[in-house]
C-alpha positions in Angstrom: 6.7 0.8 18.5 3.3 2.4 18.5 0.4 1.2 16.4 0.6 3.8 13.7 4.2 3.0 12.9 3.5 -0.7 12.9 0.6 -0.3 10.4 2.8 1.9 8.2 5.8 -0.5 8.3 3.6 -3.5 7.5 1.9 -1.8 4.6 5.2 -0.5 3.3 6.8 -4.0 3.5 3.9 -5.7 1.8 3.7 -2.9 -0.8 7.3 -3.1 -1.7 7.2 -6.9 -1.9 4.2 -6.9 -4.2 5.7 -4.0 -6.2 8.9 -6.0 -6.8 7.0 -9.1 -7.9 4.8 -7.0 -10.2 7.8 -5.3 -11.7 9.5 -8.6 -12.4 6.3 -10.0 -14.0 5.9 -6.8 -16.1 9.5 -6.9 -17.3 9.3 -10.6 -18.1 6.1 -9.9 -20.1 7.6 -7.1 -22.0 11.0 -8.3 -22.8 11.5 -12.1 -22.2 8.2 -13.6 -23.0 6.1 -13.4 -26.1 2.9 -13.3 -24.0 1.6 -9.8 -23.4 -0.7 -11.1 -20.8 2.3 -11.2 -18.4 2.7 -7.5 -18.9 -1.0 -6.8 -18.1 -0.7 -9.0 -15.0 2.4 -7.2 -13.9 0.8 -3.8 -14.3 -2.2 -5.0 -12.3 0.1 -6.2 -9.6 2.0 -2.9 -9.5 -1.3 -1.0 -9.2 -2.3 -3.4 -6.4 0.9 -2.7 -4.5 0.3 1.1 -4.7 -3.3 0.5 -3.6 -2.2 -1.6 -0.6 0.3 1.1 0.5 -2.2 3.9 0.1 -4.8 2.0 2.2 -2.2 1.6 5.0 -1.3 5.3 4.8 -5.0 6.2 4.9 -5.5 4.1 8.0 -2.6 5.8 9.8 -3.9 9.3 8.8 -7.4 8.5 9.9 -6.2 7.2 13.2 -4.1 10.2 13.8 -6.9 12.6 13.0 -9.2 10.7 15.3 -6.7 10.9 18.2 -6.4 14.6 17.6 -10.2 15.1 17.6 -11.1 13.0 20.7 -9.9 15.5 23.4 -11.9 18.3 21.8 -15.0 16.2 21.5 -14.9 15.1 25.1 -14.3 18.7 26.4 -17.4 20.0 24.6 -19.8 17.5 26.2 
């Protein structure tokens, strides 16, 4: 498995795990518990999961763009 797929798989796995935990905390805060702080913590965790996935996706895209750009840069010099 190449490096780009590995980065994307890891960021996806971590993102889904954190998203699931955040969703559980959010639902517990909204329906089970009387503390609305749990809902806020759950929302923050969900946003963190999305951020983690987007950073992983950004790293893959930047690496792909850099690999496409390198042959042209070498040929010009």
